[in-house]
C-alpha positions in Angstrom: -54.1 29.0 9.7 -53.4 26.7 6.7 -56.5 25.4 4.9 -57.0 21.7 5.3 -57.0 19.9 1.9 -59.6 17.2 1.5 -57.8 14.1 0.3 -59.5 12.5 -2.7 -58.6 8.9 -3.5 -58.2 8.3 -7.3 -57.4 5.2 -9.2 -55.2 7.1 -11.6 -53.7 10.6 -11.6 -52.1 12.4 -14.6 -49.4 15.0 -13.8 -48.8 17.5 -16.6 -46.6 20.5 -17.0 -47.4 23.7 -18.8 -45.3 24.3 -21.9 -41.8 25.5 -20.9 -42.8 25.6 -17.2 -39.9 23.4 -16.2 -37.1 25.6 -17.7 -34.4 26.2 -15.1 -30.7 27.2 -15.3 -28.4 25.7 -12.8 -24.7 24.6 -13.1 -25.9 21.0 -13.6 -29.0 21.6 -15.9 -27.2 20.8 -19.2 -25.6 17.6 -17.9 -28.7 16.2 -16.2 -31.0 17.3 -19.0 -28.8 15.7 -21.7 -28.5 12.5 -19.6 -32.3 12.1 -19.2 -32.8 13.0 -22.8 -30.4 10.3 -23.9 -32.0 7.7 -21.6 -35.5 8.4 -22.8 -34.5 8.7 -26.5 -32.6 5.4 -26.1 -35.8 3.7 -24.8 -37.9 5.1 -27.6 -35.4 4.2 -30.3 -35.2 0.6 -29.1 -38.9 0.4 -29.5 -38.8 2.1 -32.9 -40.7 5.1 -31.8 -40.2 8.8 -32.6 -42.3 11.5 -31.0 -42.3 15.0 -29.5 -44.9 14.2 -26.8 -44.3 11.7 -24.1 -46.5 10.4 -21.3 -45.0 8.2 -18.7 -47.4 6.0 -16.7 -47.2 2.9 -14.6 -49.7 0.5 -13.0 -48.6 1.7 -9.6 -46.5 4.4 -7.9 -43.7 2.0 -7.0 -42.9 1.2 -10.6 -42.8 4.9 -11.5 -40.6 5.8 -8.4 -38.3 2.9 -9.3 -38.0 4.1 -12.9 -37.1 7.7 -11.8 -34.8 6.5 -9.0 -33.1 4.2 -11.5 -32.3 7.1 -13.8 -30.9 9.0 -10.8 -28.8 6.0 -9.7 -27.4 5.5 -13.2 -26.7 9.2 -13.5 -24.7 9.1 -10.3 -22.5 6.4 -11.7 -22.3 7.6 -15.3 -19.2 9.6 -14.7 -17.0 7.0 -13.1 -13.7 6.2 -14.8 -12.3 2.7 -13.9 -8.6 2.4 -14.5 -6.7 -0.9 -14.3 -3.8 0.0 -12.1 -3.1 -3.5 -10.9 0.4 -3.3 -12.3 1.3 -1.1 -9.3 0.9 -4.2 -7.2 2.8 -6.7 -9.3 5.6 -7.1 -6.8 3.4 -7.1 -3.7 2.8 -10.7 -2.6 -0.3 -9.7 -0.6 -2.1 -9.2 -3.9 -1.1 -12.5 -5.5 -4.0 -14.6 -6.7 -4.2 -18.3 -5.9 -3.0 -20.6 -8.6 -6.5 -22.1 -9.2 -8.1 -18.7 -9.7 -9.0 -18.5 -13.3 
């Protein structure tokens, strides 16, 4: 029978990882790692900061979850190539724009 864990309410919690405890090798590791690295390094460089140690915190869980979900959302759309192929429809009157559309 599983042991019941007593829930302890804390104002703040720090999650840490042991050195090199998150190393993994999957077909996507290089792409996802490099994407997150670029995003974090971009944030740091915009603030003029250079460091080897990063702690991410937020005043509440929602902000942290939104930050991480934002990275995931941006990653999902980072490999989309938009091509202007409207010339394919030049002769199709269904795709004509109204005269006053500027």
